[in-house]
GULO-524834 format. One record per residue: x, y, z of N, C-alpha, C, O, CB in turn; residue in one letter. Coordinates in steps of 0.02 Angstrom, whole numbers, plus 50000, padded with zeros to 5 digits. Each point is the difference from the previous one (the first is absolute). Glycine has a CB too. Layout:
BEGIN
XYZXYZXYZXYZXYZA/...
//
This chain:
BEGIN
531265213749315500274995849947499794992750007499904996549951501065011450040M/498974989950073499774993250011499284999449976499804994949971500975003750127V/498835006749914499325000049974499994999449925499594996449971500055010650126R/500824996549870500034999849927500154992949976499724997849951500655014250047A/500084984650036500184993149981499394995550004499844996349952501335005550089L/498484998450015499434995550008499415001949955499664995649974500705002550144W/499525008449873499455002149957500134997949928499554997649966500235012150109S/500844991249901500164997949932499984992549993499814997449947500905012750041A/499484986350065499964992749997499284997649993499874995449961501175003950109A/498505003949966499294998149993499765001649930499584996449972500235005650151T/500445003549848499815001749931500244994849951499634998349953500425013650077G/500554985549979500264994849955499604993650006499854996849950501295008250060M/498684993250052499604994050010499315000749967499764995449968500855002450141I/499085008149901499345001149971500035000049923499564997149968500125009650133A/500824996449871500065000249927500174993149971499824998549944500535013650064Q/500014983850031500134993249978499354996149993499904996349953501235004150101Q/498435000549996499334996849995499625002749941499644996349967500345002250157T/500085008049863499665003049942500264997049936499614998349955500235012350108N/500824988549931500294997049940499764992749993499854997749945501165009950065V/498974988850046499764993149999499294999649974499824995549961500945001750135D/498825007549926499295000149979499955001449925499614996749965500055007150149T/500725001049862499995001749929500264994149958499714998449948500455013750080I/500374984749996500274994249964499494994449996499954996649949501205006450090A/498464996050015499484994949998499465001749950499734995649966500505001950154N/499605009049874499515002149950500254998549929499634997349959499975011750119N/501034992749909500274998849934500064992549985499904997849943500735013050065L/499524985250043500054992849991499334996949982499974994949966500985004950114A/498505003449942499334997349988499635003849946499384999949998500604996550120N/500385006949837499685004049949499574995749954499515002549971501445005650034V/499214985549988499624995449957499604994950040499764995149972501095006549940N/499074999550153499624995450042499265001649995499795005750011501194993150068T/498624996249905499285001049992499685002450065500094996950052499894994249858T/499655014350086499635002550057500415003550054499745001650053499484989449924G/501435010150010500435003150051499815007350008499845003449951501094988550022Y/499115010550089499845007050016500635003550026500364997450043498444999549982K/501325009049949500595003950019500015001350075499495001550030500515003949857T/500594994050143500105001450071500405006550008500455001449961499514986350066E/499865016150023500325006550013500235000250073499604998750045499695007049867V/501344995950099500275000850068499825006950026500085005049966500874987050008A/498825008250088499825006350032500465001150060500234995250032498575003749930Q/501335007450054500485001750052499675004550053499505003349987501454995749929F/499375001050143499805004850052500625001950040500484996150005498354999050002K/501165010950021500585002450037500024996750069499494998050028500465013049910S/500664988650089500094997250068499935005650052499755005449984501024985649970L/499435007650107499935004850054500405006449987500485000049962499354990450117L/499965014949954500365006349997500315001550068499704998850052499515005549858Y/501394998450089500355001950061499955007550010500155003949954500644986350034Q/498995011950071499945007150015500685003050016500334997950048498505000249995N/501385006849917500615003750014499865006150043500395001950043500094994049848I/498955007150096499805005850039499245000350001499684999649947501375006750022Q/498664994450090499285000350006499755007149991500395004749996499644985550082T/499315010549918499705006749995500115003750066499794997850053499334998049864K/501225009750078500185003750061500075007449983499725002349950500864987650099T/499775013749992500125007049987500745001249991500424996250025498565007050041T/501185002249900500705001849989500275003650061499645001150049500174999649826S/500835001250122500305003750056499675006750010500015002850055501074991549923A/498625008449969499665006550005499284999350022499645005050006501114999349906N/499024989550100499314998950021499524999249942499404999450010500865007050090G/500004993749838499564999249943499814992649992500414995550009500125014449934D/498844988950041499764993249993500274996949936500005003249948498964999650117A/501254990949939500214996249941499424995549981499844995250036501395005249998K/498465000949909499394996349983500124992849979499544995950001499975014949966P/501094987750013500144993249976500584996950039500425003650028499164999649858T/500434990250114500544996450032500494997649947499885000849940499364995650154S/501315000749928500504997249954500004992450010500154997550054500575013149949A/499114985849944499974992750002500414997249942499995002649944498874997750112Q/501494994349958500394996649949499714993049989499924996250048501125010449983V/498804991849906499744993449984500534994650005500595001449990498585004049937G/500624988650089500474994550011499944994649946500184994250012499765008150110L/499814999549819500014995249945499314998249974499515003450012501534992350036G/498954998749916499404997949965499944992450005500504996550014499585013349906V/499334987650069499894992849998499434998549952499615004449983500814994350136R/499544995149859499454997949958499384998850042500024996450050500784998449868N/498665008350063499374999250037499554994749971499624996750036500465015249996S/499954987149902499574995049968500234998949928500335004349971498704998950103A/500794991249899500074998649928499314998249974499754994650013501475001449999I/498485008649952499304999349979499954997949928500425001949958499265006850125S/499814987449902499864998049931499515004949969499525002250032500684985749997S/499915013949908499575004449963499544995749956500224997249950500655012350051I/498494990150018499544995649964499685003649941499395000849997500394993050110F/500645008449848499765003149939499914994749946500394995149997500205015750032K/498914990049930499854995149948500584999149952500285004949975498524998050034Q/501394990849979500514998549950499694999149932499404999149994501304995650094G/499715005549861499754999249931499824992749988500284995550030500435014149931S/498804989349994499784993249984500424997349942500095003349949498734999450090L/501444991349971500424996749951499654993849973499754996050039501295008350018L/498944995049877499654994449969500374993550016500614999850004498985007649904A/500014987350103500274993450015499644994849959499405000749986500915002950131S/500044991149863499704994749960499634994850042499654995749974501245006049942D/499194998750150499694995150044499285001950017499865005850015501274991650033S/498414997849949499305001350017499915000750075499495002350023500154991449875V/500865004250141499965000550073500385006150026500175000350059499734987249947S/500235017349951500305006350020499465005250009499575000949956501494996349983S/498955006350118499485004950015500325006450028500474999750040498704991049983F/500575014949955500245006550024499425003750032499445000049975501445000549935A/499265002750146499505003950036500075007449981500555002750001499444989050094I/499455011449889499975007249993499575002750057499404998750003500745000749870T/500175004350172499655002350059500424998750062500614999149996498294998849949G/500775002150113500364999550063499984992950030500244999050055499485012849965D/500024983449944499924993350026500644996050003500505001649968498364998849990G/501124994150081500544995150005499704993149990499434998750019501235008850059F/499734988049892499824993049999500144997150069500465002150035499784996949840F/499364996150145500124996450062500264993149985499754996549955499345010050101G/501424991449981500304993349992500074996850068500085003450051500535000149844V/499374989850106500094996350062500724997750004500234996149957498565000150043K/501585006150050500704998450007500114992950025499534996550018500695015550003G/500424986049979500174993350023499844999150074499894994450023501015005149891A/499105006050125499844999650071499265000350015499805000050058501295005349964D/498504995049926499285000250008499715007050007499395000850002500714988450050G/500335015949953499765006950006499865002949931500264997649949500405003850157N/498925003749892499835003349938500475005949988500115004150044498684992449969T/501485003749927500435005549979499715003349938499534997449969501494996850080Y/499255011649934499715004049946500565002149952500575001150020498505003050056Y/500754996549861500495001649949499675003849942499404999449989501284990550043T/499735013949933499775003349938500234996149939499805001549944500235009650114R/500394984049953500264996049944499494994749980499824995750039501365006349999S/498594998549900499514995249975500304994849953499654997449957499505011450054G/501494989849997500344995149959499864993050027500424997050033500495011349937N/498484989150017499774993850029500084994249952500155000849941499045005750128F/500724987549959500014993849962499394995950017499705000850053501564999249944N/498554995649958499464995350013500314993050005500224997249950498925010049989I/500874990150122500324993650012499474994550005499445001250022501515004550037S/499244988349921499554994350001500124996050064500574998450017499425001149857T/499474998850161500044996150061499444994950004499614999249953500935010450104G/499424987149999499494994850010499305003150004499504996749985501344996150074T/499125013549963499355003350008499795003849938499435002549997500794998450124T/500224999749829499845003749939500545004849982500594998850014498225000150013G/501005006649941500475005149979500015005750052499485002950015500334994249863L/500785004450148500075005050053500395006049974500534999149970499424991950118T/499795014949924500355006249981500495001650056499805000950057499215003549876L/501644995850050500525001150051500495005449977500015001949941499874986250097T/500525014250010500565004449983500574995849973499964993949998499695014450092T/500884995149888500574996349974500354995950054500364995349985499795013749930S/499734992650150500284996150055499534994350020500184996150044500425014149996E/498814989449929499534994650015499495001750053499624995650021501264996949949G/499085013950051499505002050049499325000849967499965003349949500935002450120Y/498584991349958499345000749970499755007250001500085003550050499674984849985P/499945013849910499695006649996499294999450026499664995149987501055008249913V/499075001750137499354999750034499455003349958500125004749962500474995450148L/498804997249898499435003049966499685005350045500285001750052499524987549884D/499635013350045499675005450037499734997750067499825004250041499905001049851S/500254988350120499784997450065500584997950045499894997550055499064998749890T/501665004750031500594998250039500214992849992500424997750039499235010850040G/500084988049872500194993049988500454999649939500015004449958498914991650094K/501474998549945500444998949943499584999249936499474996950001501404997850074A/499385008149870499654999649936500184993449967500574998949980499445013850007I/499504982950009500094993349971499464998949947499415001050013501104994550095V/499705002449832499554998449945499954992449993500484996450016499805014549924F/499164986850036499924992849991500494997349948500215003749955498574997450075S/501404992649978500524997049959499814999449926500444999149958499934994850142A/498985006649884499784999249931500095006449959499885000149939499314991350099D/501025014049994500075006449965500695000549968500494997350025498705008150054K/500844998149865500635001349965500255006850023499655005049995500014988049904V/500965007250126500275006150030500005005849952499885005750019500824987350055A/499455005649862500065005449952499335003249983499975005449970501024988949983S/498465002450065499335002749985499705004050058499465002849993500384987549931N/500505009950132499755003650058500125007549990500555002149985499674987950091I/499265013849933500045007349992499805003650063499754997050047500015001749833G/500365007850121499845004350057499715006549974500275003149954500654991850116V/498535007249959499705006449982500365005650036500434998850043498464995749938T/500955011650001500335005850030499875000550075500415002750036499495003249855A/499524991550132499865000350072500224993750037499824998950057499225008449916D/501374988549994500314994450034499634993549999500204995450035500295012950034G/498964991049893499624993849998500274995449946500125002149943498865004050099Q/501134987649976500274995249952499444997549954499434999250020501454997350064F/499315002349853499544997549950500294993849966500604998750002498955013049980T/500004984649987500214994149962499504999149943499405000650011501144993850091Y/499705004149837499544999349943499544994050006500204994750023500645010949906P/498534995450049499534994449999500074996149935500495001049963498705005550109D/500344989249914500044995749940499995004149936500264997849949499174993150115A/500285015149939499965004349940500595004849996500035004249955498734994850049N/501715000650043500585004449999499885006750032500425004549994499914989849905G/499105006650135499855006450033500244999750073499854995350036499165006649888N/501355003250097500265000150068499425000750050499565004149993501525001049967D/498954990750092499495000050052500355000550068500534997250011498694995949917Q/500465010750117500275000650068499954993350036499514996449993500165015850011L/500864986150033500014993650035499925000850076500074995250038500675000349871I/499115010650113499855001150071500615000750044499944999350061499044994449920G/501605007849991500615001050040500305006849981500065001549941500164986050066V/499965016450043500295006649988500685000450035500074997650056498795007649934S/501624997849977500665000850031499955005350055499675005249990500914991549902I/499745002150165499955004550056500425006249991500584999649981499194990750091G/499945015549943500365006449999499895003350068499445000550025500435000749849L/500685001350155499985002750067500355006850002500495001149965499484987350084F/499765016049992500305006650009500155001350073499764996450044499615007849855Q/501045001050114500195001950067499925007550008500125003949954500684986450054F/498995011750052499945007250014500675003549997500045005849980498974991850091M/501524998949950500675002949999500484994849973500344996550039499405011050059N/500314991849835500444994849972500745001150017500394995249999498795003549910P/501025007550106500705001350018500184996250064500594998550011499355012949935V/499574987050096500124996550062500094992549992500134996650049499235012250006G/500574988549884500094992949989500724997950013500475003949986498604996249930L/501024993950109500674997450012500254996449937499664995649974500105003150150E/500825003349852500274997149938500324993250014500394999250047499815012449908K/499624983650004500294993350002500384998849935500015004249956499064991650121K/501234998349918500344998349937499494997949948499424999050015501614997650048D/499215002649876499584997849943499435004849984499494998049973500804990350057S/499805018149988499495005049985499384999550042499485002649980500964997349908G/499594996950169499424999250044500005005350054500525002550021499474985249956L/499405013950046499915004650056499574996650053499564996049984500555014149939F/500044991650140499614997350056499615005650034500255005650006500604985250010A/498555007650005499575004850035500305001650068500244995550035498755000349904Q/500975010650081500235002150067499475004550031499515001849968501714997449996T/498905002550099499545004750033500035006849967499495003649999500654990250108A/500445008149866500075006549966499625000249935499735005249982501384996250071A/498874993049910499654999949936499254999550008499625002149956501384992649994S/498785002650106499284998850009499814993349970500394996949964499395015450035G/499624985650016499764993549975499875000449926499845005249972499654992350139A/500594996749856499884999749927499265001049986499574997150033501414995149952A/498875011949965499315001349979499874996149936500305001349948499715010250105L/499534983749951499834996049942499575004249953499465002250020500594987150049N/500185011849870499635004349954499314997049983499545003749981501555000349971E/498844989550055499364996849983499465001450052499414999649985501224991649955A/499585010350122499515000950054500045006850034499515002350029500554985549989T/500525015649979500085006450034499645005549963500015000349938501104995950106A/498575008149993499635005649971500445006250000500415001050044498494994249994A/501015009049912500345006449997500714999849974500365004950007498944998250086G/500914991449877500674999649971499955000049924499554996949972500894996950129V/500025009649866500015000249928500234993249974500534997650019499705014949980A/499384984449958500164993349975500595000349951500045004549958498764992150058K/501634998549990500564999349953499774995949940499494996650003501345004250091S/499544999649852499854996049941500604995549985500575001550018498675007549936T/500624985450012500514995149984500054999449924499504999749965500284994050143I/500845006049868500134999049929500364993349992500554999150024499525013449954S/499604982849987500314993549988500505000649941499885003749952499084990350092Q/501595002449962500515000349948500465006050007500365001749953498854992649973G/500785008850133500455005750014500304999150069499734996550043499585011149883Y/501264995650085500325000350065500155007250017500155004049956500354984550027L/499445013250080500175006850022500765000450011500284996450041498595005050014E/501455002949908500715000850006500205004150061499575003050033500514996249844G/500555000850138500255004150055499875007449987500025002349943500864989050080S/498995012450031499905007349991500655003950013499975006150010498834992450025N/501774998149964500645003350009500165004249938499974997649944500444993050131V/499765015849936500215004449947500775000450002500285003050045498635003749961Q/501414990249945500734999350001500345006950002500495000950037499404988349900V/499875015550024500325006649998499975003350068500495002950023499204998349856A/499734998550154499945002950066500464996650050500315003350042498504999749933D/501234990450021500424996350048500735001649989500385000350048498774990649956E/501065010049933500705001849988500165006950027500555001050028499444991949869M/499555011850097500105006750029500044999550076500435003050032498965002349871V/500144990750127500014999150073500654996750023500255001650054498504997649945N/501514996349960500624996650017500595005050001500434999750044499134989649906L/500455015250001500535005149998499955004650061500515001650031499504997949843I/499385002650143499915004350058500224996550064500345003050041498705002849901V/500774987950065500204996250061500754999150003500295000450054498614993649944A/501415004749945500734999149999500355006550019500494999950037499384991349875Q/499895014450062500305006550017499915001550074500465002650032499335001649850R/499634994350146499895001150071500464995750042500265002250051498545000649926A/501324991050001500474995650034500715002949999500354999950050498934990249919Y/500915012449973500675002949992500085006250044500535001050029499534994549854E/499425008650122500045006150041500074998350073500385003250037498945003049878M/500324988750108500074997850070500694997250012500305001150053498484996649953N/501494998749945500684997450006500505005850004500494999750038499184989949898S/500215015650025500445005850001499955003650067500515002650025499354998749852K/499554998850154499925003250066500404996250052500305003150045498565001049923A/501164989350028500404996050046500745001549990500375000850049498764990249952I/501085009549937500705001549986500205006950026500545000950028499394991849870Q/499625012250093500145006850024500045000250076500455003250027498975001449872T/500124992150135500024999850074500634996650024500305002150050498454997749954A/501464995049961500624996550019500605004649992500445000050043499054989149923D/500545014749980500565004649989500015005550053500535002050023499424995749854E/499455004750143499975005250052500244997350067500365003450037498695002049903M/500764988450076500234997050062500764998849999500345000750050498544993949964M/501385003649928500714998949992500395006550011500525000150032499254990549888Q/499975014950052500335006550009499975002250073500475002850026499235000349855Q/499744995650152499945001950070500494996150043500285002750049498514999949934A/501334991150000500474996050039500725002249990500444998850042498774991649948N/500925012949953500685002149984500175007050026500565002349993499374990549907Q/499575010650131500135006750026500494999650058499964995650042498895008249921L/501605001050039500485000450054499955006750035499875005149968500904987149971K/499325007750125499975006250037500625004349987500065005550027499244988850061S/
//
């Protein structure tokens, strides 16, 4: 009965984490570039009640008796499935179709990666800089901040499907200006470390970032200007998962209540 108490308690803790994960998905249903997270579980240690042996008659017992001691969360993984493209009125809004990530330079000087293309063009002493909503510079295909000369009009800056920036000439025809927005891929994107503001950090599990402009053998992503990639959260699925997690939590709670009642009855036994 003590085993039942602890096993059910681990189940409640694990399902609470599951509910927290689902709630975070629902909270970010309208977050640009957000990727659904899924809680994964694994069983804890098993206690041997009876080992493989023989019976009193000498017959072999092919199996042992083991009792599981509960469950725990093993990982919370992001599902990098393509989100739907949402139209935007901003010329500095970009959506990725494919496996690529935008690269941004964080406040600490490190490079981070994001699927959110909700960018701004800010005016500075060096010209026009493409930044995130937090002010982090967006990187080009060479790993440098994307900066346009101060004489350019932000509303006239365009981007081709392969990420090259254009600007109209005197005749109004778009011309390449020699700057491309950086797109990066990872061998194992699930291994990326999640940061705030929709940013991801490279880890040993994710592998090194592969620059689509220079890496061979990677499928190139495409960019759509005037669009944003919406969250890939499916509300109906998350609501079903929430009900399942809630029922699992209730069943573990019921198991604790039942074990408590059995212990109470055992304590009340009289010889």
